[in-house]
N, C-alpha and C positions, 0 to 999 in steps of 0.2 A: 411073652409079656417081657418088658425091661425090668433085669434084675435090679438094676440100680433104684426102681422104685419099689417100695413097699405101703400097704396100707395101715391106716391107722382109723378103725372105725369110731365115730364119736357119736358118744351118747351124752344128753344133757336133761336136767330139769328144766323148767319154763324159765325160772329165775336166773339159771346157770345160762341157759342161752343166751338171754337177755343181756346180762351181765357183760358177755364177751364182746356185745357190738361196742362197748365202752374200755374195756381194758386191754391192756396190752397182751399178745397170745404168746406162749412160750415156744421155742423152737426146738426141734428134735432132728437130730443128723444121725442119719443110718450108718453105721460102723464102717459099711464098705463105699459109701457114696457119699456125694454133696447135699444129698436131696434135703430140704427143709419141708416139714410138715405145718401146716397151718390150721391148726382147730379153730379158726374163728367163724367158720361156717358151719352152725350146729343145728342139726335139725332133729327135732322131736316131737313124736305124736303123743298127744295129751289125752290120756283115757279119762273123762269124766263118768262119773258113775250114772248109768243111764242113759247118758247123751252121746251123741254124735261127737266123734273127737274132733279137737281145733288144732290148729296146726300154728307153730310159731317158729320162725326163721329170720337170721339177720339179712340185713341187705349192707355188707360192712363194706368199708373202703379198707382192707386190710393194707397198712402202710408199712411198707420195708424198703432197706436200703443197700443197695450193693453194688460193686464194682466190677461184677460177672460181664464178659462180652455175650453171653447166652443166658436165657433165663428160659426154664422149662415148667410149663403147668399142667396139672391134669385132674381130672375129674371122675365121679362115677357116674357119667351121662355122656351123652354125645358131643355136648356143648362142655368145653373147659373153661368158660368165663371171657372175661375182658381184663387185659392188661393195660394200664397207662403208663406213662412215664410223665413224671410234673418236673420240668426244669427250674432253674435256678430262681427264677421269676415267677414262678408258681402259676405257669403257662402249663394246660394239659396237653396230651399228645397220645393218642390213641396207637397202641403198638399192633403192628400187623404182624401175626403170626407166619413162619416161614412155611410150615406144612399144615395138615389138617389135624381134627380132633380125632381120638380124646387127648392125645400126648402133645401139648403145641410147644414149638420151639420158637423162641424171639430173640432177634438180634438187638441186643440191649444198647444203652445209649451211655456207655461209660467213655464218655469223651473228655473229661476233665481230669482224668487219674485219680479221683476220687469216688465215693459212693455216691450214685444217684438215687433218685426217690422215685417209687414205682408205688402204683395203687392197683391191687387186684381186686374183682369182683367175681363172686362164684355165680356158676349159673344160677338163675333163678326160678329153681323146681325144686319140692322137697323131696326129687329123688335122690339128691347128692346126700351120702354117706360120708364121704372122705373128699377132700382135695388135697392137691401136692405142690409145694413150688420148689423146684431146684435150680442149683446155679454150678457154676465150673469148679473145679477141684482149685483149693486154694484162695478162692475170692471170699470178699468179706462180705457178711450177712449179718443184718440186725432188724429187730422190728422197731417201729416207733414208739415213742412214748404214748402212756394211756391217752386216750381223748377224755378231757376233763366234761366235755358237754354234756347236758343233758339230752337224752335221746328224744327223737318224735316216734310215736308209738303209732303205727297205722293197723285198724281193724278192718280187714274187707273182707267181701263174700266169695272173691274167686281167688283159686290158688292157684291158677295156670301163669304159665311164663308171661303170657301175653296180658295177662290181667293185672300183673303187677310190676311189668316193665316200666310203668310211667312213674313209679316210686322209685325206681333207682335213678333215674334221670334227675327226680326232684332231689334225690340225697346228693347226688354228685357236685350238682348246682349250686346246693345250699352248704356243702362240705359239712355236714351234721350228722354225727349216727343215727340210724334209723333201723326200727323192729318191725315186723309184720306178723300181724295177728291174723290167719285167714279163719273165718267163722263159717264152717261148712252147715251149721243150723243156728242161725239167729235166735237169739231170746234163751238159748240154753246152754251159756257158757259163763253163767255167773261166775263159778269157781274159778276160773282162768282169769277172768277179769280182776276179781277182787284180789287174787296172789298178785298179779301184776301192779296194781294200783297201790297195794299195801307196802310191797318192797320195792318198787322202782320208782324214782322222781322224773318224771317225762318232761320236756319242755313242752309239747304238744299232744294231743291226741286226734287222731283223724279218723274219722267212722265213715268209711267210703260204702256206699250202698249203691253204687253205679251198675253193678252188673247182678241186681238182685230183683228185677222188674217180675219175675214170675211168683216171687214169694208173698205172702202177706204183708202189707206195709205196717200193720198193727204190732207183728212180731218184732218188726226192727224198731218201732218206736218203744218197744218194752225195752228192748237192748240198749237204746238210747239213754232212757230214763235209767237204767242199772248202770251203765257206766258213769252217768253223771252223778248220781247219789254216791258210787265209790270214790270217785275223785273228789266229791264235794268234801267228805270225811277225809281221806286220806291224802289229798292235796289239792284243796281248794282253789288255790291261785292258778293252776294248771288251765290252760283254754281247750276248749274243745271246736274242731272242724269238723261239720257234718257236710258229706258232699252226697247228693240225692236229687232226682226229680220229683219225688212223691210228695204230694200237697199234703198228706197226711203226717210226714215225717217233718214239713216243714212248719207245720203247725203246732206239733209237739216242741220243735225247737223255740218257737216264738213264745210260747205257754211258757217253758222251762226258764227263758231269760226274763219273764215279766214275774214268776214266781219265786224265782231263787237268786242268790247270789252268783251262781255258775255262769261262766263267759262262754255262751255258745256262739258260733258263726256257722252260718249257712252258705252254700255255694252250689247254685245249680249245676247238675252235672254237665261239664263244657263237651265240645266236638272230640272225638278220641284223638283226633291229631294233635289239638291244643291242649290235651289233657294235664301233661306233665308242666306245660309252662302256665296255664291257668290255675292250677292249684299251688303251684311254686308263688305266683302272684300273691295270692290271698294269705299264702302262709307266711311271706315276706311282711307282709301288713300286719298281719297278727304277731308278729315276732319283733317288730321295729327292725326289719333287715332291709330296709329300701335302699335301692340301688338307685345310682343318678346317672345322667348321660356321657358327665366327663370321665375319662380313664380313672382319675382320682377318688371318684363315688363308687368304685366297683369294688368289692373286697377280695383280696387275694393273699395267698401265703407266699413266703419266700425262704430261700435258702442261699444267699449271697455270701455270708461270711462264713462258711463252713470249716475255715481253717481255724476260726476262733472261736466258734462256740454252735451249738445246735440249738437252732431256732425252735424246733418242736418242743424240744425238751424244755427250753426257758419258758414257751408259752405255757407247758404244762406246770414248771414250777412256780410261776407266778399265780396260776388260778389256785394251786393247792395252798401257797405261801396267805394269798389275801384272805380264802377261804379259812384258814386256822388262826390267823392274827388278826383279821377284821380291823384293818387300819382306818382311820379318817381322813388321811391325807396320802394323796397319789400324784406322782409324777410321771407321765408316760411319754415314750418319744423314741427317738434312734439313738446312736452309738455316744451322741453328746450327753443322753440322760444315762443311756446304760452303763459305760464306763466312768460314770461320776465317783460313784460309790455306793454305800449301805446294801439292802437286801432286797431280793433273793440276791445272793453272793455274785460275784463277777471276778473272772481270769484277769481282767485288768481294769486298775484303779489310777484315774487321772487326777483326782481332786479328793483325795481321801480327807485332807485335815478339814476343808470346808463343810463336806457332807457331815463329819463328827460335829462339828462345833457349831453348825445352821440346821442343817437338813434332820439330823437324827432326832435332836431333842424336839423338833416339830413332829415326831413320829412317821416320817415321811417314807415310804414303798416306792421302790426302782422299778418301774414298769417299762423300762428302756429295752429297746432290743438293736443292736448293731445293723446299718443298713437299711433299717426301716424307711420306706415310703407313707405317705399317708393311707393309701389303700392297703398297706399290710397293717398298721395300726388297726383301720377299719376293721380287718378280718379279727384281730384280735378282741376288740370290743363285742363284734357280734358272736364270739365262740367261749363267753364266759369270763373273760379276765375282769369285769366289772359287777359281776354277779355275786360274789361272797361276802360284800360290806354295804354299810350304809356310810358313804363318804361325805365329808365335809367339805373338803376340798381338793379339787383334780385339775393340775397344772399338764397343759398341752404344749409340748416343744417339738414339733414335726414341721418337715416339708422341704429342709435344704437340699435331701436327696432325689427330690422331684426337680431340681431346678434344669438337670441337664435333658430331663425327659417330657416335661410339661410346660405349657405358657403359665404366666403369672396368673391370670383371670382362672386356669384349671385349678391351679394350686390353692387359691383362695377358694373357691367353689369346693374342694374336694376338703378343706379344713372346715368350712362352714357345715358340709355334710356331716363330717366326724363330730363336729361339737354337739349337733343335734342328737345324733346318735348315744353320745354320752348321756345327754341331757335326758334322753328317752329313759335310759336305765338308772340313772343318779339324778332325779330329779330335782331334791333337797340340796343337792351337790352345789357348791360354787367354783364355777369353771374359771379358769384362769388361763387365758390364752398368751402365749409367749411371743411375741414377733420372730423370725429366723435371725438367728446371730451373723454379724457380718463375715464373708469370707474372702480371702485372698483373690484379688482380680474381679471379684463379683460384688463389689459392694452396690454398684448403681442398683443391680438386679434385685439384691436382697432390698433395698430401700424400697424399688418399687412394689413388691411382694407384701412388704410390712405396711405400707399405707392402704392397700385392700385388705389387710388383715385388722387393722383397725376398724375400718367399718364393717367387717364381717363380727367382730366381736360386739359392737353397738348392737347389731341386726339381731343377734343369738343370746344377747344378755349375758355374754360372758366379759368377765375383767380384762383389759388388755394391758400388757406390759412389754418393754421393749428395752431391755438390759443391754441388746448389742451397741445401743449408741455411745455408752459409755466405754466400749471397747473398742473405739475409732479414735485416730488421730485427728487432729485438725485440719490435716488436707484431705480426710474423707476414706483414707487407708485404715485398715485394721492396724492395731498396736499389737507387732509381731511378739512383744513380751507377755501378751496375755493367751497365747494359742501356742500349743503343740507343733503344729502342723500349715496353720492357716485356717483351720476349719474347727478342730477341736481344742476347747480350753483347758489349760493347765490350772492348776491350784489357784492362781493368783485372778484367774478367769471367774473361776467359779465364785471366788470370792466377791464379785462384782453382780453376778446373776444371783447367788443366794438371798440376800437382802432385799432385793426387790420382789423375789417370789414372797417370803413372809410379810412383807411390808403389804402388799396387795392383799393376802389372804385375813390381815387384821384392822384393813380399811374398811370403814362401815359402810360406803356406798362407792 
């Protein structure tokens, strides 16, 4: 046995196990090694009085950052899980181990001289009692900020790896925390379900009865009724998706939909090869996480500006701040918004006076993230940044970072898709769509995009403003005195933008 590895036996209650899906995990370093122990994969047998046990375990994406050139993982099974590297643009790459389980070594992607992002998935089996992650001596290592998103909770009857692998695929594609409750005796898990629904706010419950054809459908119908009853009392707004081929279960779902305020969705069991994609498509429909054909309509995270700030941490800070402050007015965008001023705090401030005199009195919260593209804002919207308040006004200023990568039509399509996603989550809010600000040597391109955005705003019911027109000279070039670098406004530039935002908010139509 490698003496640099030591075991950490992980025990947890049902709620603690579920909480671990969404909370940051602590790190422990062995005194004689650089091993990091990750307790995010918690396994717990829940003993119910007079009932067959049920099993709850996480399907975590354990997110960590390291500049180590080698990473090691090990678990208490023959399978040590999967490791993914997520690059600066949010693209996932499966890491291929250099050896075989149980102790896997990966040649990491420390190519930029800074910490890279990794997602580790432990084995999908309840036989795991601990997992381990190791790095080189002297390497940096830290876990990501806690995931603010509410989890998807899956109740299923198959606790084998093959039976739940589709859930991991779905979780990875949605990039949402997910937990599995395997029910070995459906209809006899009321205690566990009650505890779960009382102490956890889920985004969605999925009841998967695909692998239960040999059981009495009426017992599953009883379980559905029980779950719906509990969620109706504890979280009535949480939708439920039932996956089954049983006509009895489908009839129960139809009956409940007609007789209660619960939102029950039914999906006939898809073919095994299409199971993950079919359920994911349905989940996206239910949660309003639709993807479009253009690359600007597919949500993705990013870490392009790591020298200036931590994108994941800022996302967490925005979610937390909005949930606590519950503001009425929001402005969302890239570095042009991020470094304007206001809260949550910024390390750079380009327009402090204008923010203090114009935006702050209107109660605006700054939801900008440096280097964001349209699809990055879409990820943030899909992952809870608008969930903590009932906004009156949402200003959208995004798209300039897409110019080098996308056509004007793709940019317009993506912004229209984003406006729809915002409207789905904040149906009572007034959406103010700002045209792109002019950029040095790109003035004609920006003008073309803005003509498309004006039409998009009309189609989507948003109010359009184009403050950038007032930042141009008579020759059509930008007024350099209003910019820091030909892209980011200075305080004089922000002083032109801010009044137009306020005026659009207060305009009656």
